[in-house]
FIVEX-940839 format. One line per 4 residues: number of its first residue (from 1); their letters; for each residue z, x, y of N, C-alpha, C. Coordinates in steps of 0.02 Angstrom, whole numbers, always signed. Atoms other than C-alpha are relative to their C-alpha. Example, Ala and Ser with C-alpha at 12.3 -4.5 7.8 and 13.67 -1.06 7.14 Angstrom:
<atoms>
1) AS) +0,+45,-59,+390,+615,-225,+0,+45,+60 | -3,-42,-59,+357,+684,-53,+37,-39,+55
</atoms>
This chain:
<atoms>
1) MAKL) +0,+43,-60,+0,+0,+0,+0,+44,+62 | +4,-40,-61,-48,+68,+172,+62,-11,+43 | -58,+4,-44,+94,+106,+288,-22,-25,+69 | +13,+24,-68,+108,+30,+462,-25,+57,+43
5) TDRY) +22,-58,-39,+90,+205,+535,-72,+18,-15 | +70,-13,+18,-73,+226,+438,-47,-46,+37 | +43,+48,-35,-142,+68,+517,-7,+18,+73 | +3,-23,-69,-97,+133,+689,-47,+59,+7
9) ENKN) +42,-59,-3,-181,+299,+652,-73,-19,-8 | +68,+23,+10,-337,+210,+588,-27,-34,+63 | +21,+34,-61,-342,+102,+744,-15,+51,+55 | +12,-52,-50,-327,+257,+854,-66,+35,-13
13) LINL) +63,-33,+18,-471,+339,+760,-60,-43,+17 | +54,+46,-16,-578,+185,+781,-12,-3,+75 | +6,+2,-73,-541,+177,+968,-30,+65,+26 | +28,-65,-20,-579,+363,+984,-74,+3,-14
17) AKDK) +71,+1,+18,-744,+339,+894,-40,-44,+48 | +33,+45,-47,-787,+192,+1007,-9,+33,+69 | +3,-35,-65,-746,+295,+1163,-55,+53,+0 | +51,-52,+5,-855,+439,+1103,-70,-29,+0
21) YEQK) +65,+33,+3,-998,+321,+1064,-20,-26,+69 | +14,+27,-67,-984,+238,+1236,-19,+56,+48 | +15,-56,-43,-981,+406,+1324,-70,+28,-14 | +65,-26,+19,-1133,+463,+1226,-55,-45,+27
25) QKST) +50,+47,-24,-1228,+304,+1272,-6,+3,+76 | +2,-4,-73,-1179,+317,+1456,-36,+63,+24 | +32,-63,-20,-1244,+496,+1459,-76,-6,+0 | +73,+10,+1,-1419,+427,+1427,-24,-38,+61
29) IPAE) +18,+37,-60,-1415,+323,+1587,-17,+50,+55 | +18,-46,-55,-1505,+409,+1733,+56,+7,+51 | -52,-13,-50,-1389,+489,+1861,-27,+46,+54 | +19,-42,-57,-1401,+578,+2028,+61,+36,+27
33) IVSL) -52,-36,-35,-1299,+707,+2122,+2,-27,+72 | -6,+26,-68,-1232,+630,+2284,+52,+42,+38 | -45,-41,-42,-1146,+718,+2429,+57,-43,+28 | -58,+34,-30,-973,+672,+2492,-2,+6,+76
37) TSQG) -1,+0,-73,-954,+626,+2675,+44,+57,+27 | -47,-52,-23,-809,+750,+2690,-23,+70,-17 | +25,-65,+24,-913,+891,+2613,+49,+34,-47 | -50,-27,+46,-765,+914,+2496,+57,+36,+34
41) KVYP) -51,-38,-36,-657,+993,+2632,+70,-30,-5 | -66,+34,+0,-517,+865,+2612,+36,+6,-67 | -30,-8,+66,-480,+916,+2432,+22,+71,-13 | -21,-69,+17,-387,+1066,+2361,-54,+35,-42
45) ESSP) +50,-39,+36,-489,+1206,+2284,+3,-12,-75 | -8,+13,+71,-422,+1156,+2113,-36,-64,-22 | +32,+64,+15,-512,+987,+2124,-76,+8,-5 | +74,-1,+4,-693,+963,+2065,-33,-32,+61
49) LRSG) +26,+32,-60,-714,+858,+2223,-11,+50,+57 | +5,-51,-52,-699,+1018,+2326,-73,+23,+9 | +71,-21,-3,-883,+1054,+2286,-39,-42,+51 | +35,+43,-48,-929,+911,+2403,-53,-44,-32
53) KVEM) +51,+39,+34,-1037,+828,+2271,+30,-31,-63 | -17,+31,+64,-1015,+708,+2124,-64,-25,-32 | +56,+29,+36,-1132,+646,+1991,+14,-74,-10 | -8,+72,+5,-1159,+458,+1993,-59,-29,-37
57) RYMT) +53,+30,+39,-1257,+356,+1867,-25,-65,+32 | +28,+64,-22,-1367,+205,+1898,+39,-57,-32 | -32,+59,+28,-1294,+32,+1872,-44,-32,-54 | +35,+40,+50,-1341,-71,+1720,+22,-73,+7
61) AYDE) -19,+71,-2,-1332,-260,+1691,+73,-9,-19 | -70,+5,+24,-1165,-231,+1604,+49,+10,+58 | -44,-14,-57,-1091,-165,+1767,+10,-59,+46 | -9,+60,-40,-1116,-334,+1848,+64,-37,-18
65) DILT) -63,+31,+20,-965,-391,+1749,+57,+21,+45 | -52,-25,-45,-859,-283,+1863,-1,-39,+66 | +8,+33,-65,-928,-365,+2021,+20,-74,-2 | -17,+72,+7,-891,-540,+1952,+68,-11,-32
69) NNSY) -66,+5,+32,-720,-502,+1878,+50,-32,+50 | -44,+36,-46,-603,-630,+1959,+65,+37,+13 | -62,-37,-9,-449,-523,+1930,-9,+57,+49 | +14,-55,-46,-528,-374,+2018,-10,-26,+72
73) ITEG) +13,+29,-66,-586,-486,+2161,+66,-20,+33 | -64,+22,-26,-412,-560,+2182,+42,+58,+23 | -40,-59,-16,-330,-388,+2182,-33,+44,+52 | +36,-40,-50,-462,-317,+2300,-19,+69,-23
77) VVLD) +16,-66,+28,-508,-175,+2183,-69,+3,-31 | +67,+3,+31,-687,-224,+2138,-39,+65,+10 | +40,-59,-15,-769,-76,+2224,+31,+63,-30 | -33,-56,+33,-639,+46,+2158,-18,+3,-74
81) KLLE) +17,+4,+70,-672,-13,+1981,-73,+18,-12 | +71,-16,+6,-859,+0,+2009,-12,+75,+6 | +8,-73,-8,-848,+179,+2072,+28,+37,-61 | -30,-31,+59,-735,+223,+1926,-49,-2,-58
85) ALIV) +48,+7,+55,-869,+160,+1807,-63,+42,+11 | +64,-32,-14,-1017,+242,+1895,+4,+76,+8 | -6,-72,-12,-950,+416,+1937,+5,+36,-67 | +3,-37,+63,-995,+534,+1795,+46,+60,+1
89) TDID) -43,-59,-7,-900,+685,+1861,+71,-16,-22 | -67,+11,+28,-732,+704,+1775,+53,+7,+55 | -50,+1,-54,-613,+654,+1916,+44,-61,-9 | -44,+59,-5,-468,+536,+1945,-22,-39,+61
93) INEI) +25,+41,-55,-535,+394,+2052,+52,-7,+55 | -54,+6,-50,-365,+386,+2139,+5,+60,+46 | -1,-60,-42,-394,+560,+2210,-53,-1,+55 | +53,+3,-50,-546,+507,+2311,+29,-21,+67
97) AQVD) -25,+15,-67,-508,+509,+2497,-34,-61,+28 | +28,+59,-32,-534,+352,+2598,-63,+17,+39 | +57,-19,-41,-656,+448,+2709,-64,+8,-41 | +60,-8,+43,-774,+470,+2559,-21,-65,-33
101) KDGL) +11,+61,+39,-764,+294,+2490,-64,-37,+22 | +58,+37,-24,-894,+209,+2602,-65,+34,-19 | +60,-37,+17,-1020,+347,+2570,-19,-7,-73 | +13,+8,+71,-1001,+332,+2382,-25,-70,-16
105) ILNA) +23,+69,+9,-1020,+143,+2390,-72,-7,+24 | +68,+1,-27,-1176,+166,+2497,-49,+30,-49 | +44,-32,+48,-1251,+285,+2371,-8,-41,-64 | +4,+43,+59,-1208,+168,+2227,-49,-57,+11
109) RILS) +46,+55,-16,-1302,+28,+2315,-72,+24,+0 | +68,-27,-1,-1455,+139,+2343,-25,+13,-70 | +20,-13,+68,-1457,+194,+2162,-12,-64,-39 | +5,+62,+37,-1439,+14,+2104,-63,-40,+18
113) YGAD) +53,+44,-23,-1568,-77,+2210,-53,+33,+44 | +44,-32,-47,-1656,+52,+2318,+30,-2,+70 | -28,-9,-67,-1633,+88,+2503,-5,-63,+44 | +9,+60,-42,-1691,-81,+2573,+58,-49,-11
117) YPVR) -57,+46,+4,-1546,-198,+2613,-10,-56,+52 | +10,+56,-47,-1581,-371,+2690,+65,-24,+30 | -60,+24,-34,-1456,-430,+2819,-20,-53,+52 | +8,+46,-56,-1434,-568,+2947,+44,+25,+57
121) VTDP) -38,-24,-58,-1382,-510,+3120,-14,-46,+60 | +7,+41,-59,-1359,-593,+3288,-36,+38,+55 | +36,-29,-57,-1485,-554,+3424,+43,-10,+62 | -45,+6,-58,-1376,-515,+3577,-30,-38,+59
125) KTKN) +31,+34,-56,-1504,-590,+3696,-8,-75,-13 | +13,+71,+15,-1549,-753,+3610,+58,-34,-35 | -57,+25,+39,-1387,-770,+3509,-21,-33,-66 | +25,+27,+62,-1495,-821,+3362,+13,+47,-58
129) QIQR) -5,-39,+60,-1466,-762,+3184,-70,+18,-23 | +66,-22,+21,-1615,-658,+3129,+5,+40,-64 | +2,-36,+64,-1665,-586,+2961,-33,+68,+12 | +26,-67,-7,-1691,-398,+2958,+15,+40,-63
133) TIDL) -11,-43,+58,-1698,-258,+2829,+22,+69,+23 | -26,-67,-15,-1596,-98,+2838,-27,+49,-51 | +16,-55,+44,-1658,+65,+2765,+64,+42,-8 | -66,-32,+9,-1493,+128,+2693,-4,+76,-2
137) SKIQ) +7,-73,+2,-1562,+304,+2671,+2,+31,+69 | -1,-25,-68,-1566,+319,+2860,+67,-8,+35 | -67,+7,-28,-1383,+279,+2887,+29,+69,+15 | -26,-65,-22,-1302,+421,+2984,+74,+10,-20
141) TKTI) -70,-17,+15,-1138,+509,+2944,+27,+46,+54 | -35,-45,-45,-1011,+595,+3054,+34,+52,-44 | -26,-53,+43,-970,+763,+2976,+67,+26,+27 | -64,-29,-18,-806,+857,+2981,-11,+72,+24
145) DIDS) +14,-65,-30,-806,+1010,+3095,+60,+48,+0 | -58,-45,+5,-633,+1082,+3058,+7,+21,-73 | -5,-28,+67,-589,+1188,+2908,+70,-11,-29 | -63,+10,+35,-454,+1161,+2779,+20,+64,-38
149) DAQG) -22,-57,+41,-350,+1283,+2677,-12,-14,-74 | +12,+7,+72,-348,+1304,+2489,+29,-65,-29 | -30,+62,+23,-241,+1147,+2473,-35,-62,+27 | +35,+56,-31,-364,+1039,+2570,+38,-28,+60
153) EFLY) -40,+21,-58,-243,+1031,+2718,-28,+31,+63 | +26,-22,-65,-288,+1049,+2902,+58,+15,+47 | -53,-22,-46,-190,+1130,+3043,-11,-29,+69 | -1,+25,-69,-146,+1047,+3209,+56,+37,+36
157) ETES) -49,-41,-37,-58,+1156,+3339,+5,-19,+73 | -14,+3,-71,+22,+1135,+3509,+49,+56,+16 | -48,-53,-18,+143,+1246,+3604,+65,-5,-41 | -64,+9,+35,+291,+1172,+3511,-7,-25,-72
161) LQIK) +9,+29,+66,+215,+1099,+3354,-53,+36,-41 | +50,-25,+48,+125,+1164,+3201,+3,-49,-59 | +2,+53,+51,+76,+1019,+3089,-58,+11,-48 | +52,+1,+50,-20,+1025,+2927,-8,-72,-24
165) FKFP) +12,+69,+21,-103,+863,+2873,-58,-4,-49 | +54,+13,+47,-219,+790,+2743,-28,-70,+14 | +28,+67,-5,-334,+640,+2737,+22,-40,-61 | -26,+40,+56,-257,+501,+2630,-53,-22,-49
169) TATQ) +45,+29,+49,-335,+439,+2470,-9,-74,+17 | +11,+71,-12,-405,+263,+2466,+61,-41,-20 | -60,+36,+23,-252,+206,+2368,+56,+6,+50 | -53,-10,-50,-132,+282,+2495,-14,-41,+63
173) SNNT) +18,+38,-60,-227,+202,+2639,+13,-74,-9 | -11,+71,+14,-217,+31,+2557,+74,-18,+0 | -72,+12,+4,-29,+50,+2538,+36,+15,+66 | -30,-17,-64,+0,+103,+2718,-4,-60,+47
177) KTIS) -3,+60,-41,+57,-39,+2830,+17,+14,+74 | -23,-14,-68,+132,+44,+2985,-23,+70,+21 | +18,-66,-27,+96,+194,+3098,+44,+54,-31 | -45,-50,+27,+250,+284,+3036,-14,+15,-73
181) EYLS) +19,-10,+70,+198,+257,+2855,-64,+42,-5 | +62,-39,-2,+25,+325,+2897,+16,+73,+14 | -18,-69,-17,+102,+480,+2977,+35,+33,-58 | -37,-27,+57,+219,+504,+2829,-47,+18,-57
185) TTIT) +49,-13,+53,+71,+496,+2710,-46,+58,+18 | +50,-49,-23,-41,+608,+2816,+30,+70,+10 | -31,-65,-16,+78,+747,+2872,+30,+31,-63 | -26,-36,+59,+117,+877,+2739,+49,+56,+18
189) EVNG) -45,-53,-21,+210,+1006,+2842,+10,-3,+75 | -16,-3,-71,+298,+1017,+3011,+39,+64,+14 | -33,-63,-17,+342,+1188,+3082,+30,+35,-61 | -20,-35,+61,+353,+1261,+2907,+41,-40,-49
193) KRKQ) -41,+42,+44,+454,+1117,+2832,-46,-48,-39 | +44,+41,+42,+373,+1027,+2684,+36,-55,-39 | -35,+53,+35,+510,+917,+2612,-16,-67,+32 | +17,+65,-27,+465,+734,+2630,+56,-27,+44
197) SEID) -57,+24,-39,+639,+695,+2695,+0,+32,+70 | +2,-35,-65,+617,+826,+2833,-57,-26,+43 | +58,+27,-36,+446,+759,+2880,+16,-70,+27 | -17,+68,-21,+511,+580,+2887,+52,+2,+57
201) HFIR) -50,-8,-54,+660,+637,+2995,-35,+19,+65 | +38,-21,-59,+539,+721,+3114,-37,-59,+32 | +38,+58,-25,+431,+564,+3129,+47,-50,+33 | -46,+51,-25,+582,+452,+3158,+38,+21,+62
205) YEFL) -46,-20,-53,+685,+557,+3278,-27,+54,+48 | +22,-57,-41,+583,+702,+3349,-72,-5,+25 | +71,+3,-17,+398,+655,+3358,-8,-48,+59 | +6,+41,-60,+382,+593,+3538,-66,-38,+0
209) LKDS) +58,+45,+3,+260,+451,+3565,-64,+32,+25 | +60,-32,-27,+140,+549,+3674,-28,+52,-48 | +22,-51,+48,+135,+692,+3549,-31,-32,-62 | +26,+36,+58,+108,+569,+3407,-70,-28,+14
213) KDFQ) +65,+27,-19,-36,+486,+3500,-53,+55,+3 | +47,-56,-4,-117,+654,+3535,-20,+23,-71 | +14,-20,+69,-103,+699,+3350,-46,-51,-34 | +41,+52,+31,-176,+532,+3294,-72,+3,+28
217) NYII) +67,-5,-30,-321,+551,+3417,-38,+60,-27 | +32,-60,+28,-355,+725,+3349,-28,-15,-69 | +24,+19,+67,-369,+654,+3173,-61,-45,+5 | +56,+46,-8,-482,+512,+3231,-63,+38,+21
221) KNTP) +57,-40,-25,-594,+636,+3323,-32,+40,-56 | +25,-45,+52,-612,+743,+3167,-7,-34,-69 | +6,+37,+63,-622,+607,+3034,-74,-8,-18 | +70,+12,+22,-786,+612,+2936,-9,-73,-19
225) SVIL) +10,+71,+15,-864,+441,+2913,-74,-17,-6 | +67,+29,+1,-1018,+340,+2872,-4,-48,+59 | +8,+42,-60,-1081,+258,+3031,-37,-64,-21 | +29,+63,+26,-1108,+79,+2973,-29,-42,+57
229) EYEF) +36,+33,-54,-1222,+35,+3118,-75,+14,-9 | +73,-8,+8,-1410,+12,+3128,-35,-27,+61 | +39,+24,-58,-1541,-9,+3263,-51,-52,-24 | +43,+56,+21,-1630,-176,+3245,-49,-17,+57
233) EGED) +48,+26,-50,-1780,-253,+3332,+17,-73,+13 | -16,+68,-20,-1738,-410,+3429,-61,-45,-1 | +54,+49,+1,-1842,-568,+3441,-53,+14,+53 | +48,-15,-53,-1923,-507,+3603,-29,+70,-7
237) GSAF) +27,-66,+10,-1964,-336,+3530,+45,+57,+24 | -46,-52,-24,-1820,-244,+3614,+47,+20,-57 | -44,-26,+52,-1697,-140,+3513,+74,-12,+17 | -72,+5,-10,-1511,-168,+3489,+34,+28,-62
241) TAGF) -38,-29,+55,-1377,-87,+3381,+56,-48,-22 | -52,+44,+26,-1262,-187,+3269,+27,+29,-65 | -31,-23,+61,-1141,-153,+3127,-15,-47,-58 | +7,+43,+59,-1147,-220,+2951,+56,+17,-49
245) PVGP) -58,-10,+44,-1010,-242,+2820,-18,+32,-66 | +7,-27,+68,-986,-150,+2656,+57,-30,-42 | -49,+33,+44,-898,-254,+2523,-34,-19,-65 | +30,+20,+63,-929,-333,+2353,-69,-32,+7
249) NFFW) +65,+32,-10,-1073,-437,+2425,-55,+50,+14 | +48,-54,-13,-1158,-272,+2467,-45,+11,-60 | +37,-13,+61,-1218,-269,+2286,-38,-62,-25 | +40,+59,+18,-1301,-440,+2286,-62,-2,+43
253) L) +63,+4,-37,-1483,-461,+2335,-6,-69,+34
</atoms>
């Protein structure tokens, strides 16, 4: 008679075989190398993301299940789950910085349907809704012009302050509700002190508002991003610039 432990071992072997088969099949799906908006500067040298590139496969019909998963939609994790499924490079999806997320979603959409993306925008002169098509391959990005250290941390200095900071992951950004929480997540060192308790004490009792604002503006100025704006032709032939959203509907034609 088989033991209970034998049945568990057999189940594990079956699951392992299934995983290997699925990975083998996924490796046959076409994939492309895509560049990260941050150029990889926001990650430590130990991370494969430091290269500034990841390999991403094309979507299949099976991946539509992710986009229609009610649980994912309710939890607001649809796009995270999609990226997790599409990125071939061996990384932890939770390590991806928020500043790289929009760019990866943009590339996933291009690989899935091509660069043309139909949208409806409001003509600022006539106030009418008009149908236009965006060429997603022409979307511009704002690059990062400051350098990081081996840990993926950046240095901000004033006469009295020396702050090291990092760009939060998408998960950290989603869990940040207040300015002080954002600062606590972003700052990794203050004047040589790296303990979280010391950083939080500094934010609460020593970081004067003006200094905090200057620091936040420095981060905003140097944050890499995808510029989700496009120049459209109005009804009278004139040009205007408008933004467009990136969300789950981004993957529906």
